[in-house]
N, C-alpha and C positions, 0 to 999 in steps of 0.2 A: 554241169557247172551250176545250174539252178538248184539242183538238189543239194550240192555242197554248200551253196550260199545259205539255203534254208537250214541246213544242219548247223552252220556256224551261228545263225541267229538263235536257234533253239538252245545251243550250248551257252551262249552269252546270257540269254533270258533265264535259264535254269541256274546259272551261277549267281545272277543278281537276286533271284528269288531265295536262293540258299543263304546269301548274305543278309537279306532282309529278315529271314527267319532267325538267323543267328543273332542279329541285333535285337530281336524281340525277347531273347532269353534273359532272365533276371532271377535274383534270389532276394528274399525278404526275411529278415531276422527280427524277432520280437524281443522287447526288453521292457522291464518295469511293469508295475501293476498298481492299482489303487490310485489312479490319477483323477484329477478333476477337470473342469473346463479349462482349456489352455494348458493341458498337461505339457505340451510343447507350444510355445507362444507363436502368435502370428507375426507378420513381417515388421511390425512396429517395434519389436523387442527381440533383438538377435545378437549373437548366435547362441544356439543350444548345442552345437557340435563343433569339434575341432579335430582336424587330422594332423598327425605328426608321425612321419615314418610309417610303420605298419599298425599304428594305433589310432583309433578314433575315440575321443573322449566326449561323453554326452552327459548333459545335465537336464533335469526335468522335475516336474511336480509329481510326487507319487507317495506310496506307502501310507494311504489314508488311515486315520486313527479312529474314525467313526463311520457309521453306516448312513448318515444323513444324505439326502439328495445333493446337497452342497457340502461335500465333506472337507474336513481339514486334511491337508497334505503337507509333505515335507520336501525341501530341496534335496534331490538325490543326485549323486554322481556315479557314473559307471564307465567302462571302457570296452572296446571291441577290437580284437586282434584280426587284422586282415589276412594273415597267413593261416592261422588255425580256424578262423571263422567262428570264434567263440567269444562270449562276454566274460569279462573278469569280475573282480569284486565290485559290489555296489553298496552304498551306505548313505545315511542321512548326514547332511551338512548343517542342519539347523532345526529350529522348532517348527511345529505345525501351524498352519494358518488356512483359513477358508478363502482368503483373498487370492484369486488366480493371478492377479498382477504380480505377485511375489515370485513368479517363475524365474529361475536363475538363468544367467548368461555366462559364457565361458570364453576365455582367450589365453594366449601365451604372451608374456612380455619379452622385452629384449634380453633379459637374463635367463630366458628359457623356463621361467617359473609359470605355472598354471594359475590363472586368476578366475575366481568365481564371484559374481555379484548377484545378490538376490534380496527380496524383501522391500522392493522399491515401489511405492504407490503414493506419490505426494509425500515422500519421506526420504531419508538419507540412505536407507538400505544397509546391507552388510556386505563388506568386501573381504574375501579370503584369498590368501596367496599360499601356494604349496611351499613347503619347506625345502623340498628337493626338486631338481630340474626335471621337467617333463615326467612327473610322477604324481599320481593322485593318492598314493599311499594306501593305507588300509582303514583309516578312521579319521575323525575330525582332529585327532591329536597330531596329524601330519600336516596341519595347516596353521597359519597365523593370521591375525587380523591385519588388514591393510588400511591405508589412508585413502579415502576417496573424496568425493565432492562435498562441500559444505553448504549445499543448497538442496531443497526438496527435488526429488527426481521421480518422473514417471516415464515408462517406455524407454529404458536405456538401450542403446544399440551401439555395438563396438565395431570399429574398423581400424586397419593399419594403413596409414597414409604414407606418402613420400616424406612427410615432415614430422612424423610421430604418430602416436596412437590417438584415436578419435572416439569420443563418446557423444552421440547425438541423443537428445532427450527433451521431454516436455518439462519445463521448470515449474512443477507444481500441479495445480488442479486444472479443470477443463478450460477455463478461460484465461489461463496464463500463457506465456510465450514458449516458443520452441527455440533451443539454442544448442551449442555444442561446447565441449571442453577438449583440450589437447594436452598431451604429455610427451615432450620430446625425449629423444633417446637418452640424454644425460641428465634429465630432470627427475627428481624424486616425486614431485607432487603434480597433480592435475591443475591446469589453469583454465578457468571458465572464460570463454570469449565474452567480453562485456556486452556487446550489442547482439540481441536475439536475431534469428533469421526471420521469424514471423511473430506478429502480435496483432491479430486481426481486428480486435475490438478497440484499439487505442484511439481511433478517430471517430468516435461517436456511435459505433456499431455495438451497442450494449450486448454483452455476453456472446458475441460471435466467436466461434472457435474453429479448430481444424484438427485433422489427423494427418500424420506424415509417414512417408517411407523414404529411404534414400539408398544409394549405392555410391561407391567411389568410381571415378573414371578408371579406365584400364591402366593409365600411367600413375594413378593414385595421387594426383595433384589437385583434383577437383571433386566436389561433392555434387551429385545429381540428386535434387530433392523433388519429390512429388507430394502434393497435398490436396486435400479436399476440404470444403468449408461447410459449416452448418450453424444455425442459430441454436445455441445450447439452452436458451429459454428456461433458466432456473426458476423464474417466477411462474412457470406453467400457464402462460397466456395462450389459450387455444387458437386465437387469431394468428399468432406468430408461427404456429405449426401448420397452418393451412397451406396445402399444396395445390396450386391452381391447375397444374397439368392433370392431376388425378382427382380433382374436386373433392379433396378429403384432407382431414387432419392426419398427419403421418408421424408426428413426434420427431425427436432429434436422433432417432436411430438411422435416419437417412441423411447422407452427406452429398454435397452437390459440386459439380464442375470438376475439372482436372487442371491443376496449376503446376508450373515447373519453375524451379529456381536453381541457379548454378552458383556455387561458392568456390572461389579461389582460396585454397587452404593455406597458401603462403602469404597472401596479402589480406585475407578476410574480405575481399571485395565481392560483391554480388552482381549477377547478370541474369537477364532473361535469355530465352532460347536464341533470339536474334543478336545477342551480344550487347544489348543496351545495359549500361551501368545503372544499378538501382540502389537507392538509399535504404538501409536497414534501420529498424525492422520493417517488414512488409505488412501494411495494413490491408483491410479488405478492398478499399478503393484501388490501391496500387496493384493488388493481386488481380482484380477484375480488369484493370486497364493494361497491365504489362506482363502478367505471368500466366494468363489463361491459355491453355492448350485446347480445351474442350468445354464450351458452354453447354451443359447438359440440359438446360431449360426445364428443370424440375425432375429430370430422371435422377434417381438416387442410388448411391452405393453405401456400403458400410465400411469396408476395409479400403484403405488407400491402395492405389495400383502398385503392382510390381514393376520395377524399372530394369531395363537392360540396355546396354549399348548395342545398336544394330550394326549391320555389316559396314555401314558408312561412318561409324563412330558417333552417331547421334543418339541421344536418349530416346527410348521407345518404351511403351507402357502396356502391360497386360491388366485389363480392368474388367470388373464385373459390375453390371449396372441394370436398373429396372428398364422395362420396355413399355409396351402399350398399356400395361396395368402395373400396379405396385407389386403384384404377385407373379410377374413374368420377368425373368432376368436373363442376361446374355453376356458372354465373354467377348471382349473386343481386344484386338491388337492395334494399338495406336502408334503410327510411325509417320515420320516426315518424308513425303514422297511427292515428287514433281512440284516442289515449292508450296506444299500445303500438308496439313495433318490429315492422314487417311485413317478412318476407323473401320477395320476389317472384322466382321463377325466370325467367331470360331464355333461356338457351341452354346446351347442354353444351359442355365444353372438353376439351382433351387434356393439360393440364399445370398443376400448381399454381403455376408461375412465369410464366404468361402475363399480360403487362402490358397490359391494355386501358385505355381512357379513356372519360370521359363528360362531356357538356356540355349546357347548356340553350340551345336555339336556337328562336326563334319560339314560346316557351312550351311546347316539347316537349323531353323528354329524348332525347338521341341517344347511344347507347352504341356505341362502336367496339371490337369484340371480336376477340381472337385465338382462332380456333376450329379444331377438328379432331376427327375421330371415332376416331382411333387414339392411344392414350396413348403418349407418348414416354418411353422409358427408354433410357439409354445405359450403356456400360461405365464411364463417368465418374460414374454415379449414386452418391450418397452411400451408399445402402443396399448396393449391390454392393461398394463399397470396405470398408464395415464387415464384410460377409460374408467377404471375402477376408482381411482383417487378423485376424479372430477365429476363422477356421477353422470357421464354422458350415456345416452340411450341409443342413439342412431349411429351405429358403427358398422357400415355395410362393406367396407373395403378390406376387412380382415377375415381370412379364411377360418373355418372351424379349427380350433386349436388342437394340436396333438404334440406328443413328445414331452420331454422333460428338460431339466436344467442343462444337461450336456448338449442339447440341441440348440441352445440359446443363440450361439454364434455360428450356426450352419452345420455343414457336414454332409457327406454323400460318398459316392463311389469315385474312384480315380481312373481317369482316361488320359492317354498320351495322344496328342495331336501334333502333326508335323507340317511345316511349310518351308519352301525354298525361298519365297519372296516376302513372306510376312503378310501377304494379301489373301492367297488361296490356301486353305487349310484342309487337311485330310486326317481322318481317324487312323491311328496307328496300332494302339493296343490298349487293353484294359489291365489294370494292375490290382491284383487281389491277393492279400496275404493268406497263407494257409491257415486252416482252423478258424476261419471267419465265415460268416454267412451273409445272406442278403439283409439281415437285421443290423449288421455292423455299419457304422458311418465313420468316415475318416476326414481329417482336416489338417491344415497348417503344414503344408509341404515346405521343406527348407533344404536347399542344397548346402552341402558341407564345404567349409573352407579350411585351408591350412593356416599356419600361424602368420603367414605373410599376406593373408587376405585373398589368396588365389582360390577360385572356385574349383572344386573337384567335380568333374562333369558326369561321373558315373555313379554318384552316391548322394542320396538325400534321406532325410528322416521325416516322419509324420506320426500322428497318433490317431487312435480310433477307440470306439466304444460300441456296445450293443444296447438294445432297448429292452432288455429283460428287467424284471423287478429288482433283481440284484445285479446292478450294472457292472459289467466287466470293462476294464480299460487296458490299453497297452500302447507303448511306443513301438515304432517299426523303423528298421534300417533297410533301405533299398540299395542293392548293388547290381549294376549291369554285369552279366557274366562275360 
């Protein structure tokens, strides 16, 4: 009887291990070449991929036209067939630019036409609409110009809500406000909501700014917004850049705290996490009083956190932030647990701009992290630029510089970490594309969505580059087998 019991345990264990190994199987397909920094953009500007039926449509910066370290690239569109596992036609949608902010985004409208928007950096950008339903055609001739917003746009990000399409964006330059526009199903034109969500420097905080990320709630009726704040300091006053925690001038490349704001998309009313009604736009004082989730006390990040709705329907955050020194960084999962915000460490990282992603699959949290044990600093680093421009001599907190322009916003290897409770995390697998080596770095992981805004749990994109003199770049499509 005991031996039979042991045999049953062994059988169950072997079956579980077999399932775990099956879950670890995946395929990666490469696309595009000649990309620049933000070949695929970070979470402030999304999406770059759209799934409809058996097709995944992807837009990116590529086909560089010169060999400079900061090359001019073009907005490119391509498609991938999930049945044949092959890429289709790819071609340019516009002229070349060295501004990586010009990276295109893509979505499908209610008429099943594909939309692409690119060229936005404190500008109106270019909006294209496919002439045929769910077809990218063969060339720019298969597209027509669309009517978009009549205001300067930076970091546009599209979503499909229960009340119409949404574009969230920064309305101009660094110290302007963040706001959103809506287009309801039967409307032809976009309507910009009059009152911004945030305008941090309107109450005497000169040049105070923020970076944002957002998702819609599962019912698509609310907007979950996360933001981080910083002194943009355009007058380059070294005193304003001084970080007491690290006893150093650190520049505006580091952003602080973690704030949360909830928007009811039907009424345009705003709330904090506890349900308190807030007056818009949010200034810095209100943010620090009513919106703060994590007072980081001088610990800095670059990219705003990724947001997810946890198992209880609450917003939770994947965040990378500095630790005991400016050159030590850690990923945290921040969730509301036992009536307080719990910050659970996952794994160390090598840059404040590493763009990871997180998703719930089979009732477990899966975090796909950009990792590395050596902090990346380049001669393009903002701190080094500030040092040179201001003639400062004693700069002890910056490591010996290495790397080039492509490393400016981070990059590293990809690891998958898993947790059942969001508190205890375990390494699951490493994700490495074929035909890449240890010299390759990857960044800007992005899960793919369908035209209704539903996340595809087994597919994401990212991009990478090597560190050779003649830099190679590529986009990658990840699929669970």
